[in-house]
C-alpha positions as CSV (number, residue, x, y, z in Angstrom):
1,M,0.0,0.0,0.0
2,N,2.8,2.4,0.9
3,A,4.5,1.6,-2.4
4,V,1.3,2.4,-4.3
5,L,0.9,5.8,-2.4
6,H,4.5,6.6,-3.1
7,A,4.1,5.9,-6.8
8,M,1.0,8.1,-6.9
9,K,2.9,10.9,-5.2
10,N,5.8,10.6,-7.7
11,S,3.3,10.6,-10.6
12,R,1.6,13.7,-9.4
13,F,5.0,15.4,-8.9
14,D,6.0,14.4,-12.4
15,F,2.9,15.9,-13.8
16,V,3.4,19.1,-11.9
17,L,6.9,19.4,-13.4
18,L,5.5,18.7,-16.8
19,V,2.9,21.4,-16.5
20,T,5.6,23.8,-15.3
21,L,7.8,22.9,-18.3
22,V,5.0,23.3,-20.8
23,L,4.0,26.7,-19.3
24,A,7.6,27.8,-19.3
25,F,8.0,26.9,-22.9
26,A,4.8,28.7,-23.9
27,S,5.7,31.8,-21.8
28,F,9.3,31.9,-23.1
29,N,8.1,31.9,-26.7
30,A,5.2,34.3,-26.2
31,L,7.6,36.8,-24.6
32,W,10.0,36.4,-27.5
33,L,7.2,37.0,-30.0
34,W,6.0,40.1,-28.1
35,H,9.5,41.6,-27.9
36,F,10.9,40.6,-31.3
37,Q,8.0,39.9,-33.7
38,R,5.4,42.5,-32.8
39,G,5.1,45.0,-35.7
40,Q,7.6,43.1,-37.8
41,L,7.5,41.7,-41.3
42,L,6.4,38.3,-42.4
43,D,8.2,35.9,-44.8
44,I,6.4,34.9,-47.9
45,D,5.1,31.6,-46.5
46,E,3.8,33.3,-43.3
47,A,2.0,36.0,-45.3
48,G,0.3,33.4,-47.5
49,Y,-0.8,31.2,-44.6
50,I,-2.0,34.1,-42.4
51,G,-3.9,35.3,-45.5
52,F,-5.7,31.9,-45.5
53,A,-6.4,32.3,-41.8
54,V,-7.9,35.7,-42.2
55,A,-10.1,34.5,-45.1
56,D,-11.3,31.6,-42.9
57,Y,-12.2,34.1,-40.2
58,Q,-13.9,36.6,-42.6
59,S,-16.1,33.8,-43.9
60,L,-17.0,32.8,-40.3
61,A,-17.7,36.4,-39.3
62,H,-19.8,37.3,-42.3
63,G,-21.3,34.0,-43.3
64,G,-21.4,31.8,-40.3
65,I,-20.3,28.2,-39.8
66,L,-21.4,26.9,-43.2
67,A,-19.5,29.6,-45.0
68,F,-16.5,28.9,-42.8
69,I,-16.6,25.2,-43.8
70,R,-17.0,26.0,-47.5
71,T,-13.9,28.3,-47.3
72,V,-11.8,25.6,-45.6
73,E,-13.0,23.0,-48.1
74,A,-12.4,25.3,-51.1
75,P,-9.9,23.9,-53.7
76,S,-6.4,24.3,-52.3
77,I,-3.0,22.6,-52.1
78,Q,-2.3,23.9,-48.6
79,A,-3.2,21.8,-45.6
80,P,-6.0,23.5,-43.7
81,L,-5.4,22.6,-40.0
82,T,-3.0,25.4,-38.9
83,T,-4.8,28.2,-40.8
84,L,-8.2,26.9,-39.7
85,L,-7.1,27.1,-36.0
86,A,-5.7,30.6,-36.5
87,G,-8.9,31.7,-38.1
88,L,-10.8,30.4,-35.1
89,A,-8.3,32.3,-32.8
90,F,-9.1,35.5,-34.7
91,A,-12.8,35.0,-33.8
92,F,-11.8,35.5,-30.1
93,T,-9.0,38.1,-30.4
94,G,-9.8,39.9,-33.6
95,V,-7.4,39.9,-36.6
96,H,-4.0,40.3,-34.9
97,I,-1.0,38.6,-36.4
98,L,0.4,37.6,-33.0
99,S,-2.8,35.6,-32.4
100,A,-1.9,33.4,-35.3
101,F,1.6,32.9,-33.9
102,G,0.0,31.9,-30.6
103,V,-1.5,28.8,-32.3
104,V,2.0,27.6,-33.3
105,V,3.3,28.3,-29.8
106,L,0.6,26.2,-28.3
107,A,1.4,23.4,-30.8
108,G,5.0,23.6,-29.6
109,A,3.9,23.2,-26.0
110,G,1.8,20.2,-27.2
111,C,5.0,18.7,-28.6
112,V,6.7,18.9,-25.2
113,A,3.7,17.2,-23.5
114,A,3.4,14.6,-26.2
115,A,7.1,13.7,-25.9
116,F,6.6,13.1,-22.2
117,F,3.7,10.8,-22.6
118,L,5.5,8.9,-25.4
119,A,8.5,8.4,-23.1
120,R,6.3,7.2,-20.3
121,A,4.7,4.7,-22.7
122,F,8.2,3.5,-23.5
123,G,8.7,2.7,-19.8
124,M,11.1,5.6,-19.0
125,G,9.3,6.4,-15.7
126,R,10.3,9.5,-13.9
127,L,13.0,10.3,-16.4
128,S,10.3,10.8,-19.0
129,L,10.9,14.5,-18.3
130,A,14.4,14.3,-19.8
131,P,13.2,14.0,-23.5
132,A,10.4,16.5,-22.8
133,L,13.1,19.0,-21.6
134,L,15.2,18.3,-24.7
135,V,12.2,18.9,-27.0
136,A,11.4,22.1,-25.1
137,S,14.9,23.3,-25.6
138,C,15.5,22.0,-29.2
139,P,16.6,24.8,-31.5
140,L,14.3,23.4,-34.3
141,I,11.3,23.3,-32.0
142,L,12.0,26.8,-30.5
143,N,12.7,28.5,-33.8
144,F,9.8,27.1,-35.7
145,S,7.4,27.8,-32.8
146,R,8.1,31.4,-33.6
147,D,7.3,31.1,-37.3
148,F,3.8,30.9,-38.7
149,Q,4.0,27.8,-40.8
150,F,3.1,24.1,-40.6
151,S,6.2,22.4,-39.1
152,I,5.3,22.6,-35.4
153,P,1.6,21.8,-35.6
154,T,2.5,18.8,-37.8
155,T,5.2,17.8,-35.3
156,F,2.6,17.9,-32.5
157,V,0.1,15.8,-34.5
158,V,2.8,13.2,-35.3
159,T,4.2,13.0,-31.8
160,A,0.7,12.8,-30.3
161,S,-0.2,10.0,-32.7
162,L,2.9,8.0,-31.7
163,A,2.1,8.6,-28.0
164,C,-1.5,7.4,-28.5
165,L,-0.4,4.4,-30.4
166,A,2.1,3.4,-27.6
167,N,-0.5,4.0,-24.9
168,S,-3.0,1.8,-26.8
169,Q,-1.0,-1.2,-25.7
170,R,-1.1,-2.8,-29.1
171,M,-4.6,-1.7,-29.9
172,T,-6.1,-3.3,-26.7
173,R,-7.3,0.0,-25.3
174,P,-10.2,1.4,-27.4
175,G,-9.9,5.1,-26.4
176,W,-6.2,5.4,-27.2
177,S,-6.7,3.4,-30.4
178,V,-9.4,5.8,-31.7
179,L,-7.3,8.8,-30.7
180,Y,-4.4,7.4,-32.7
181,G,-6.7,7.2,-35.7
182,V,-7.8,10.8,-35.2
183,F,-4.2,12.1,-35.1
184,L,-3.1,9.8,-38.0
185,G,-5.9,11.3,-40.1
186,L,-4.9,14.8,-39.1
187,M,-1.3,14.3,-40.4
188,P,-2.0,15.2,-44.0
189,L,-4.4,17.9,-42.9
190,S,-1.6,19.5,-40.9
191,R,1.0,19.2,-43.7
192,T,0.4,17.4,-47.0
193,M,3.9,16.2,-47.4
194,T,3.4,13.8,-44.4
195,L,1.6,11.6,-46.9
196,A,5.1,10.4,-47.8
197,F,5.7,9.4,-44.2
198,I,2.5,7.6,-43.4
199,P,3.3,4.3,-45.1
200,A,6.3,3.7,-42.8
201,L,4.2,4.6,-39.7
202,L,1.5,2.1,-40.8
203,A,4.1,-0.6,-41.3
204,G,5.4,0.0,-37.8
205,T,1.9,0.0,-36.4
206,L,1.2,-3.4,-37.9
207,V,4.4,-4.9,-36.5
208,Y,3.7,-3.3,-33.1
209,V,0.1,-4.7,-32.9
210,Y,0.9,-8.3,-33.9
211,A,4.6,-8.7,-32.9
212,E,3.6,-10.6,-29.7
213,G,1.7,-13.2,-31.6
214,L,-2.0,-13.8,-32.0
215,T,-3.0,-13.2,-28.4
216,R,-6.4,-11.3,-28.4
217,W,-6.0,-10.9,-32.2
218,R,-9.7,-10.5,-32.8
219,W,-9.9,-7.6,-30.3
220,K,-6.7,-6.0,-31.7
221,T,-7.9,-6.3,-35.3
222,L,-11.3,-4.8,-34.4
223,W,-9.7,-1.6,-32.9
224,L,-7.0,-1.5,-35.5
225,T,-9.9,-1.4,-38.1
226,V,-11.8,1.2,-36.2
227,S,-8.7,3.3,-35.8
228,S,-7.9,3.0,-39.5
229,L,-11.5,4.0,-40.5
230,T,-11.3,6.9,-38.2
231,A,-8.1,8.1,-39.8
232,L,-9.5,7.6,-43.3
233,L,-12.6,9.6,-42.5
234,V,-10.7,12.5,-40.9
235,A,-8.2,12.7,-43.8
236,L,-10.9,12.5,-46.4
237,S,-12.8,15.3,-44.9
238,W,-10.4,17.6,-46.7
239,L,-8.3,15.4,-49.0
240,G,-11.5,14.1,-50.6
241,P,-12.2,17.3,-52.6
242,N,-8.6,18.4,-52.7
243,G,-6.6,15.2,-53.2
244,K,-6.0,15.6,-57.0
245,Y,-4.5,19.1,-56.4
246,V,-2.3,17.9,-53.6
247,F,-1.0,14.9,-55.6
248,H,0.0,17.2,-58.5
249,Y,1.6,19.7,-56.2
250,L,3.6,17.1,-54.2
251,T,4.8,15.2,-57.3
252,S,5.8,18.5,-59.0
253,Y,7.7,20.0,-56.0
254,G,8.9,16.6,-54.7
255,Y,10.1,15.0,-57.8
256,G,9.0,17.0,-60.8
257,S,10.1,20.2,-62.5
258,H,10.0,22.4,-59.5
259,A,12.2,20.0,-57.4
260,A,15.1,21.1,-59.6
261,E,15.0,24.5,-57.8
262,Y,16.2,22.8,-54.6
263,D,18.8,20.4,-56.2
264,H,22.1,20.6,-54.5
265,G,23.5,17.7,-56.5
266,E,22.1,15.0,-54.2
267,L,18.8,14.2,-56.1
268,G,17.8,10.6,-55.9
269,I,18.3,7.9,-53.2
270,G,22.0,7.4,-52.5
271,L,24.7,7.9,-49.9
272,L,25.3,11.6,-50.7
273,S,21.6,12.4,-50.3
274,L,21.4,10.4,-47.1
275,I,24.4,12.3,-45.7
276,F,22.9,15.6,-46.8
277,T,19.7,14.7,-44.9
278,F,21.6,14.1,-41.7
279,K,23.6,17.2,-42.2
280,M,20.4,19.1,-42.6
281,L,19.1,17.6,-39.3
282,G,22.3,18.8,-37.6
283,E,21.7,22.3,-38.9
284,Y,18.2,22.4,-37.5
285,V,18.9,20.9,-34.1
286,C,22.5,22.3,-33.7
287,L,25.5,20.3,-32.8
288,P,24.9,19.5,-29.1
289,Q,21.5,17.8,-29.8
290,F,22.8,16.2,-33.0
291,L,25.7,14.6,-31.1
292,F,23.4,13.5,-28.3
293,I,21.2,11.7,-30.9
294,V,24.2,10.2,-32.7
295,V,25.9,8.9,-29.5
296,A,22.6,7.4,-28.3
297,F,21.9,5.6,-31.5
298,V,25.5,4.3,-31.8
299,M,25.1,3.0,-28.2
300,G,21.8,1.4,-29.3
301,V,23.6,-0.5,-32.0
302,F,26.2,-1.7,-29.5
303,L,23.4,-2.9,-27.2
304,L,21.8,-4.8,-30.1
305,I,25.1,-6.4,-30.9
306,R,25.6,-7.4,-27.3
307,V,22.2,-9.0,-27.1
308,S,22.8,-10.8,-30.4
309,A,26.1,-12.1,-29.2
310,K,24.6,-13.4,-26.0
311,N,21.2,-14.8,-27.2
312,G,21.6,-15.0,-31.0
313,L,20.6,-12.7,-33.9
314,I,17.0,-14.1,-34.2
315,Y,16.3,-13.5,-30.5
316,A,17.7,-9.9,-30.8
317,G,15.6,-9.2,-33.9
318,A,12.5,-10.6,-32.3
319,A,13.0,-8.5,-29.2
320,L,13.5,-5.4,-31.3
321,L,10.3,-6.0,-33.2
322,R,8.4,-6.5,-29.9
323,T,9.5,-3.2,-28.4
324,P,6.8,-0.5,-28.1
325,A,9.3,1.9,-29.8
326,I,9.1,0.1,-33.2
327,P,6.5,2.4,-34.7
328,A,8.7,5.4,-33.8
329,V,11.7,3.6,-35.3
330,A,9.8,2.9,-38.5
331,F,8.5,6.4,-38.7
332,I,11.9,8.0,-38.3
333,S,13.3,5.6,-40.9
334,G,10.5,6.5,-43.3
335,V,11.1,10.2,-42.9
336,V,14.9,9.9,-43.5
337,L,14.3,7.7,-46.6
338,A,11.6,9.9,-48.0
339,L,13.7,13.1,-47.6
340,S,16.7,11.4,-49.0
341,S,14.8,10.5,-52.2
342,T,14.2,14.1,-53.2
343,A,16.2,17.3,-53.7
344,N,13.4,19.3,-52.1
345,K,14.0,18.6,-48.4
346,G,11.7,21.5,-47.5
347,N,11.6,24.0,-44.7
348,G,11.3,22.0,-41.5
349,F,10.2,18.8,-43.3
350,I,12.2,16.7,-40.9
351,A,10.7,18.4,-37.8
352,P,8.0,15.7,-37.2
353,A,10.7,13.1,-36.5
354,V,12.7,15.1,-34.1
355,P,10.7,14.6,-30.8
356,A,10.6,10.8,-31.5
357,M,14.4,10.9,-32.1
358,L,15.0,12.6,-28.8
359,V,12.7,10.2,-26.9
360,L,14.4,7.2,-28.4
361,A,17.9,8.7,-27.7
362,C,17.0,9.3,-24.1
363,M,15.5,5.8,-23.8
364,L,18.7,4.2,-25.2
365,L,21.0,6.2,-23.0
366,Q,18.9,5.5,-19.9
367,R,19.0,1.8,-20.5
368,A,22.7,1.9,-21.1
369,C,23.4,3.8,-17.8
370,L,23.4,1.0,-15.2
371,T,25.4,2.7,-12.4
372,S,24.6,5.8,-10.3
373,F,27.6,7.6,-11.8
374,S,26.6,6.9,-15.4
375,R,23.0,8.0,-14.6
376,A,24.4,11.3,-13.1
377,L,26.4,11.8,-16.3
378,Y,23.4,11.2,-18.4
379,I,21.3,13.8,-16.5
380,T,24.1,16.3,-16.6
381,A,24.4,15.8,-20.4
382,V,20.7,16.4,-20.8
383,A,20.9,19.6,-18.7
384,L,23.9,20.9,-20.7
385,V,22.4,20.1,-24.1
386,A,19.2,21.9,-23.0
387,A,21.1,25.0,-21.9
388,F,22.8,25.2,-25.4
389,G,19.3,25.4,-26.9
390,V,17.6,27.7,-24.5
391,V,20.2,30.5,-23.9
392,P,20.8,31.4,-27.6
393,A,17.0,31.4,-28.2
394,S,16.4,34.0,-25.5
395,G,17.3,36.9,-27.8
396,L,18.9,38.6,-24.8
397,S,22.4,37.4,-25.0
398,E,25.5,37.7,-27.2
399,L,25.1,34.0,-27.8
400,T,22.1,34.8,-30.0
401,Q,24.6,35.1,-32.8
402,P,25.2,31.8,-34.6
403,I,28.4,30.1,-33.6
404,R,29.8,27.5,-36.0
405,V,32.5,24.9,-35.4
406,T,34.2,22.4,-37.7
407,L,34.6,18.8,-36.6
408,P,36.9,16.2,-38.3
409,V,34.2,13.7,-39.2
410,F,31.0,15.8,-39.2
411,G,32.4,18.9,-41.0
412,N,31.0,22.4,-40.3
413,F,28.1,22.6,-37.9
414,K,26.1,25.2,-36.1
415,L,26.9,25.1,-32.3
416,T,24.1,27.5,-31.3
417,S,21.2,28.9,-33.3
418,P,20.3,32.6,-33.4
419,A,17.0,33.8,-32.0
420,A,15.7,34.7,-35.5
421,H,16.6,31.5,-37.3
422,V,13.7,31.5,-39.9
423,R,13.3,35.3,-40.2
424,N,16.8,36.4,-41.0
425,Y,15.9,36.4,-44.6
426,V,13.2,39.0,-44.0
427,M,15.7,41.4,-42.4
428,N,18.7,40.8,-44.6
429,D,17.3,39.2,-47.8
430,Q,18.7,35.8,-46.8
431,S,22.2,37.1,-46.2
432,P,22.2,38.0,-42.5
433,K,25.1,40.2,-41.2
434,A,26.7,38.9,-38.0
435,N,26.3,42.2,-36.2
436,E,22.5,42.5,-36.9
437,I,19.8,40.9,-34.9
438,W,16.1,41.0,-34.9
439,P,14.0,43.2,-34.6
440,M,14.0,45.6,-37.5
441,P,13.4,49.2,-36.4
442,T,9.7,49.9,-36.2
443,A,9.8,52.9,-38.6
444,K,11.5,50.8,-41.2
445,S,9.1,47.9,-40.9
446,Q,6.2,50.3,-41.1
447,Q,7.5,51.7,-44.4
448,Y,7.4,48.2,-45.8
449,V,3.8,47.7,-44.5
450,N,2.7,51.0,-45.9
451,S,3.9,49.9,-49.4
452,F,2.1,46.5,-49.0
453,K,-1.1,48.3,-48.0
454,A,-0.9,50.7,-50.9
455,A,-0.4,47.9,-53.4
456,A,-3.3,46.0,-51.9
457,E,-5.7,49.0,-52.1
458,Y,-4.6,49.9,-55.6
459,L,-5.1,46.3,-57.0
460,H,-8.2,45.4,-55.0
461,G,-11.0,44.0,-57.2
462,N,-8.7,43.8,-60.2
463,S,-6.7,40.8,-61.6
464,A,-3.0,41.5,-62.1
465,A,0.3,39.9,-63.1
466,I,3.3,40.1,-60.8
467,G,6.5,40.0,-62.9
468,F,8.8,39.0,-60.1
469,R,9.1,36.7,-57.0
470,G,10.0,39.2,-54.2
471,L,11.4,38.1,-50.9
472,L,9.4,40.8,-49.1
473,F,6.9,42.2,-51.7
474,N,5.0,39.4,-53.4
475,V,1.5,38.0,-54.1
476,N,1.0,36.7,-50.6
477,E,1.7,40.1,-49.0
478,I,-0.8,41.8,-51.3
479,I,-3.6,39.2,-50.6
480,L,-2.9,39.3,-46.9
481,Y,-3.4,43.1,-46.6
482,Q,-6.5,42.9,-48.8
483,E,-7.9,40.4,-46.4
484,M,-6.8,42.3,-43.3
485,Q,-8.3,45.5,-44.5
486,D,-11.5,43.6,-45.5
487,I,-11.5,45.1,-49.0
488,P,-12.4,43.1,-52.2
489,R,-9.7,40.7,-53.1
490,S,-8.1,40.7,-56.5
491,P,-10.0,38.0,-58.4
492,A,-6.6,36.6,-59.5
493,L,-2.9,37.5,-59.0
494,F,-0.5,35.7,-61.4
495,Q,3.1,35.6,-60.1
496,I,5.7,34.8,-62.7
497,D,7.2,31.3,-62.4
498,P,10.8,31.2,-63.8
499,V,10.5,27.4,-64.0
500,A,7.5,27.6,-66.4
501,V,8.3,30.9,-68.1
502,A,11.4,31.1,-70.4
503,A,13.8,33.8,-69.2
504,T,13.6,35.6,-72.6
505,R,11.8,38.6,-74.0
506,A,9.6,36.2,-76.1
507,G,9.0,33.9,-73.1
508,V,7.7,36.8,-70.9
509,S,5.6,38.2,-73.8
510,S,4.0,34.8,-74.3
511,W,3.3,34.4,-70.6
512,L,1.4,37.8,-70.7
513,T,-0.6,37.1,-73.8
514,K,-1.9,33.6,-73.4
515,G,-4.5,31.9,-71.2
516,P,-6.1,33.9,-68.4
517,L,-3.3,36.5,-68.5
518,A,-4.4,37.7,-71.9
519,S,-7.2,39.7,-70.3
520,V,-5.2,41.1,-67.3
521,C,-4.9,44.8,-67.4
522,Y,-2.3,45.4,-64.6
523,L,1.3,44.3,-64.3
524,V,3.6,45.1,-61.4
525,L,7.4,45.1,-62.1
526,S,10.4,45.4,-59.9
527,N,13.6,47.3,-60.8
528,D,15.9,44.8,-58.9
529,V,16.4,41.1,-59.0
530,A,18.7,41.1,-55.9
531,H,15.7,41.0,-53.6
532,Q,14.0,38.1,-55.4
533,F,14.0,34.3,-54.9
534,P,16.4,32.6,-57.3
535,P,16.1,31.8,-60.1
536,A,15.0,35.3,-61.2
537,I,14.4,36.6,-64.7
538,P,16.3,39.9,-65.2
539,S,14.1,43.0,-64.8
540,S,15.2,44.3,-68.2
541,V,14.0,41.1,-69.9
542,V,10.6,41.3,-68.1
543,E,10.1,44.9,-69.1
544,E,10.9,44.2,-72.8
545,G,8.5,41.3,-72.8
546,A,5.8,43.5,-71.2
547,Q,6.3,46.1,-73.9
548,D,5.8,43.4,-76.6
549,A,2.6,42.4,-74.8
550,K,1.3,46.0,-75.1
551,F,1.9,47.1,-71.5
552,N,3.0,50.6,-70.8
553,S,4.6,52.0,-67.6
554,S,2.5,54.2,-65.4
555,D,3.3,56.8,-62.8
556,T,2.2,54.6,-59.9
557,T,5.1,53.3,-57.9
558,W,5.9,52.0,-54.5
559,T,9.4,52.3,-53.0
560,L,10.7,50.0,-50.2
561,P,13.4,51.1,-47.7
562,D,15.9,48.8,-49.3
563,G,15.7,50.9,-52.5
564,E,13.6,48.5,-54.5
565,I,11.0,50.3,-56.7
566,F,7.8,48.7,-57.9
567,T,6.0,50.1,-60.9
568,V,2.5,49.5,-62.2
569,W,2.2,48.9,-65.9
570,Q,-1.1,48.9,-67.7
571,R,-2.1,47.2,-70.9
572,A,-2.7,49.7,-73.7
573,D,-6.1,48.3,-74.8
574,C,-7.6,48.4,-71.2
575,K,-9.6,51.4,-70.1
């Protein structure tokens, strides 16, 4: 009886620590956003996604729940979950950009909690707080929790699905089994590229459910079926009407013509691509966490070899397949293989696997530490690795500048990550200076915003062609400020695609005179390619093509603080 009461007290204390850690994570990032993001600019993805969120909210505010559902279900290639939640947040707070960021911060806090419950399901007991602490201090989790895009909500959905699966005890607990199905179905709704990861997770699920033989196989099969149907229904709620668009988008940007934009010479499955994927992981999580993961997995291999030598390879293999961690192992393997098979490794595409990696790393090290001294070293290592993540992310220390080191085997790695990891490109056009940190002076950021608003107001209600792909001034910014000012949106904005449009005078002219662009009356051009996404078509070539398409330059211009000038051109035969 005393042992039971002691265990209950320990459990309550663990949950108090977990809640404290989750609240600390949320507060830490909320304060950073208030201090560094308030009134600042957005990158092109953030502007596009927040524009979707505002559109969702406007439909809810003006048309009610049915209009809201129709807007969410409208044809799109972008997963709806994050923007939907941000739209609902606007219903309570009004349209404030920081409210959208709050959704991502809460998802990051959910990742910390989900990692804890996953670790407990793996039998880590009171030390389940160790991987939760590493997730809370992981540079990837911290930095992407301050960026409005899909990486962190997707990471929460994946980690929660793994935790529910492990807690289902091989599909013998109905509640956890159904919850697993819900989160599994939400994966493609949180980020469509997770469709490439799901087969590996499903394979790991099947092994996990039946690895201990056919004991209670009817009961397991029943709830595995219910879970699978739940996942299918949740996924089809949005993928049903949008699956064909998503398939075309993923194949084009994953393996098609647009994938070439991301090719660093490692396209295809091979050793170089695999090495590049692990190198990318190291860049995201920084060297301390990367080494922690590598050391743990190397130690796991030695443990497997030791068991094989003692009991035979078949016994070791069977024991590995029976472990509750096998779905996480399968999922991580699937993520690595999927990303190694494409040149487009994306912005944070590897993030969903990171909490599972950290949980497995902690589990392996915990099992390898058999003495009090080794356990003390393990706990000390966790604390030091966590400190290397948290201090630079504070934004209040000289350590917020990136520090890089070169190792004999691993090459050049980031030791610490700056506070503005994802947003450096906004401030310095993807070439951050070492002595500059976020935030941008308020007056300067307001100049940018004023130009965005002016363009949004000028083009509202009219279709237009955008003859460049600006880092700061682009289609997404125009649409966002039209939505935020609740003015009529441009029916269509066509941004030039250098992959599809030949970088010649004739290519640009053809783009402007065929298909839906043949009736467009307005064209916006930039005088500078230095502030555009590569590859960029030279401004002089675009202007010559515009002239051939019967466009003439007007007196309407917008100037950004960086000196870039945007000019509106009008087609001669338009009134």
